C-alpha positions in Angstrom: 0.0 0.0 0.0 1.5 3.3 -1.0 2.0 6.2 1.4 2.5 8.9 -1.2 2.1 9.4 -4.9 4.3 11.9 -6.7 2.3 14.6 -8.6 3.0 15.4 -12.2 1.3 17.6 -14.7 -1.2 16.6 -17.4 -3.3 18.5 -19.8 -6.3 16.6 -21.1 -8.6 17.6 -23.9 -11.7 15.6 -24.9 -13.6 16.9 -27.9 -16.9 15.5 -29.0 -18.2 16.6 -32.4 -21.3 15.6 -34.2 -21.4 16.3 -37.9 -22.2 14.8 -41.3 -19.7 12.8 -43.2 -17.9 13.9 -46.4 -18.3 10.5 -48.0 -20.2 9.6 -51.2 -23.1 7.3 -50.6 -25.4 5.5 -53.0 -28.4 6.4 -50.8 -27.7 10.1 -50.8 -25.0 12.7 -50.5 -23.7 13.6 -47.1 -22.4 16.9 -45.7 -24.4 19.1 -48.2 -27.6 21.0 -48.1 -29.9 20.7 -45.1 -28.8 19.2 -41.8 -31.8 18.5 -39.6 -31.4 18.5 -35.8 -32.4 15.7 -33.4 -33.3 16.7 -29.9 -35.2 15.7 -26.8 -34.2 12.0 -27.2 -35.9 10.3 -24.2 -36.0 7.5 -23.7 -32.8 6.7 -25.6 -32.7 2.9 -25.4 -34.9 -0.1 -26.2 -35.5 -1.8 -22.9 -34.2 -5.3 -23.1 -36.5 -6.3 -20.2 -39.7 -5.1 -22.0 -39.1 -5.2 -25.7 -42.8 -5.6 -26.5 -43.6 -2.2 -25.1 -40.3 -0.3 -25.4 -39.9 2.8 -27.5 -37.6 5.7 -28.2 -38.9 9.3 -28.9 -37.1 12.3 -30.3 -37.8 15.6 -32.2 -36.6 16.4 -35.7 -36.3 20.0 -36.7 -35.0 21.8 -39.8 -32.7 24.8 -39.6 -34.5 28.1 -39.6 -35.4 29.3 -43.0 -35.0 25.9 -44.7 -37.5 23.4 -46.0 -37.5 19.8 -47.2 -39.8 17.7 -49.3 -39.5 14.8 -46.9 -37.2 13.2 -44.3 -37.0 9.4 -44.4 -35.8 7.6 -41.3 -33.9 4.5 -42.4 -32.6 1.9 -40.0 -29.9 -0.8 -39.7 -29.1 -3.4 -37.1 -25.6 -3.7 -35.6 -24.2 -1.7 -38.5 -25.4 -4.2 -41.1 -26.2 -1.2 -43.4 -29.6 -2.7 -44.2 -31.1 0.9 -44.7 -34.7 -0.2 -44.2 -37.3 2.5 -44.4 -38.8 3.0 -41.0 -41.0 6.0 -41.5 -41.3 9.2 -43.6 -42.0 12.8 -42.4 -43.2 15.8 -44.4 -43.9 18.4 -41.7 -41.5 19.8 -39.1 -40.8 20.0 -36.3 -41.8 16.3 -36.0 -42.0 14.3 -32.8 -41.0 10.7 -33.7 -41.8 7.6 -31.7 -40.1 4.4 -32.8 -41.2 1.2 -31.0 -38.8 -1.7 -30.7 -41.5 -4.1 -31.9 -42.3 -2.3 -35.1 -38.7 -1.5 -35.8 -37.7 -5.1 -35.4 -40.6 -6.2 -37.6 -39.6 -3.8 -40.4 -36.0 -5.2 -40.3 -37.2 -8.8 -40.4 -36.2 -9.5 -36.8 -38.1 -11.2 -34.1 -38.0 -9.6 -30.6 -36.5 -12.9 -29.4 -33.5 -12.2 -31.8 -32.6 -9.1 -29.8 -30.0 -9.2 -27.1 -28.5 -6.8 -24.6 -25.7 -4.8 -26.3 -27.3 -4.9 -29.8 -27.6 -1.5 -31.5 -30.1 -0.1 -33.9 -28.6 2.5 -36.3 -31.0 5.2 -37.5 -30.2 7.8 -40.2 -32.2 10.7 -41.7 -32.4 10.8 -45.5 -33.4 14.3 -46.4 -34.9 15.0 -49.8 -35.0 18.5 -51.1 -35.8 19.5 -54.8 -35.0 15.9 -55.8 -31.6 15.9 -54.1 -30.9 13.6 -51.2 -28.6 14.2 -48.2 -27.9 11.9 -45.4 -27.1 12.3 -41.7 -24.8 10.5 -39.5 -26.4 7.6 -37.5 -28.4 7.9 -34.3 -27.4 4.8 -32.4 -30.1 3.2 -30.1 -28.8 0.4 -27.9 -30.8 -2.5 -26.6 -30.2 -2.1 -22.8 -31.8 -1.8 -19.4 -33.6 1.3 -18.5 -32.3 3.5 -15.7 -33.3 2.8 -12.1 -32.0 4.9 -9.2 -32.2 1.8 -7.0 -29.8 0.0 -9.2 -27.5 3.1 -9.3 -27.2 3.5 -5.5 -26.5 1.6 -2.3 -23.4 -0.2 -0.9 -20.7 -0.4 -3.6 -17.1 -1.7 -3.8 -14.5 0.6 -5.4 -11.4 -0.8 -7.1 -8.5 0.9 -8.8 -5.4 -1.1 -9.8 -1.9 -0.8 -8.6 -0.1 2.6 -9.0 1.0 4.0 -11.4 -1.4 2.3 -13.7 -4.2 2.9 -11.2 -4.7 4.7 -7.9 -4.1 1.5 -5.9 -7.2 1.7 -3.6 -9.9 -0.8 -2.9 -12.8 -0.9 -0.4 -16.4 -0.2 0.2 -18.1 3.1 -0.5 -21.7 4.4 -0.3 -23.7 5.9 -3.2 -26.9 7.8 -2.6 -29.3 9.6 -5.0 -30.3 13.2 -4.9 -33.8 13.7 -3.5 -34.8 15.9 -6.5 -32.8 14.4 -9.3 -32.4 10.6 -9.6 -29.6 11.1 -12.1 -27.4 12.9 -9.6 -25.4 10.4 -7.4 -23.3 11.2 -4.4 -20.2 9.1 -3.6 -19.1 8.9 0.1 -16.0 7.3 1.5 -13.8 7.2 -1.6 -11.0 9.3 -0.1 -11.2 7.3 3.1 -9.9 4.3 1.2 -6.6 6.3 0.9 -6.4 6.7 4.7 -7.5 10.4 4.7 -10.4 12.1 6.4 -13.0 12.9 3.8 -14.0 16.3 5.3 -14.9 18.0 1.9 -17.0 15.3 0.2 -19.1 13.7 -1.2 -18.0 13.3 -4.8 -20.8 14.1 -7.2 -21.6 12.1 -10.3 -24.1 13.0 -13.0 -25.6 10.2 -15.2 -26.9 11.3 -18.6 -30.5 10.2 -18.7 -30.3 9.3 -22.4 -26.8 7.8 -22.9 -26.0 6.8 -19.3 -22.6 8.5 -19.7 -21.2 9.7 -16.4 -19.6 13.1 -15.8 -17.8 13.9 -12.5 -17.3 17.6 -12.0 -14.1 18.6 -10.0 -14.7 18.2 -6.3 -12.2 18.4 -3.4 -12.8 15.5 -1.0 -10.1 16.0 1.7 -8.4 19.1 2.9 -5.3 17.3 4.2 -3.7 14.4 2.3 -1.1 12.2 4.1 0.0 15.3 5.9 1.8 16.5 2.8 -0.7 17.7 0.2 -3.8 19.8 0.3 -7.4 19.7 -1.1 -7.2 16.5 -3.1 -9.9 16.6 -5.8 -11.4 14.2 -8.3 -13.0 14.8 -11.7 -13.6 12.9 -14.9 -16.0 10.8 -16.9 -17.2 7.3 -17.6 -20.1 5.0 -18.1 -22.9 3.5 -16.1 -24.3 0.0 -16.8 -28.0 0.1 -16.2 -28.2 -3.7 -16.2 -25.8 -4.5 -13.3 -25.2 -1.1 -11.7 -21.5 -0.9 -12.5 -19.7 2.4 -12.9 -16.5 2.5 -15.0 -14.7 5.8 -14.6 -11.5 7.6 -15.4 -10.7 10.2 -12.8 -8.2 13.0 -12.8 -6.7 13.5 -9.3 -5.2 16.7 -8.3 -4.0 18.6 -5.2 -3.1 22.2 -4.7 0.5 21.3 -5.3 0.0 19.6 -8.6 -1.6 16.8 -10.7 -1.2 13.1 -10.1 -2.8 11.9 -13.3 -5.9 10.1 -14.6 -6.7 6.7 -13.2 -9.3 4.0 -13.8 -11.9 3.2 -11.1 -14.6 0.6 -11.1 -17.6 0.8 -8.7 -19.6 -2.4 -8.4 -22.6 -3.2 -6.3 -22.1 -5.2 -3.2 -24.3 -8.3 -2.9 
């Protein structure tokens, strides 16, 4: 078990961009003409535990001052490029509801064929004045829906040996916010390092659509091994709605410098 870790300095930049592709496509040109927007995606998964009744819903809008003859939603399954027509829209904004049962039927699939981890790929084929343009895919996974009861409770935290990990292991407690079930508080993480967690808890935000996890910078302990001050954690990761596991990469800093980014896994205790 380590007593100290030597801080270094790291600059991390994560950029996420969403755009159309500059690739020729027999089903239509990309990256030209109108690019519709997709918003208000909720729910964003097909529930593997209730596929007969599951659905996704989102809104399609066109840029202000533009128009389109129609927008065709085409679908594929696990990137098989089937490009099956799911539905066509002629007025906007349009609220779209796609059920897993109807989507599977149109793709020639039985609901019993679907498994957790499968992904449906939806694209928008936009036709304007006889010219077709095509968006990048909206990927909808077959997964479990979010439950705050699955996201909270008694957990076990593990990070592998330093320097590849932060070299801590032990039990922590996760609780949900009273007003926002997608805000999760982590208590006891810094105590695994032998420090008094007088500035916690750590806060995690679960994206209600994608279940991606963001961890804003939060100091957990004012004194660290009697040497450093105000140790803070921040980062990102994913939450598995089926088994309640959090997989995180956390940047750890103190007033004196930066230790680095380390993997953490939070798993539910039996």
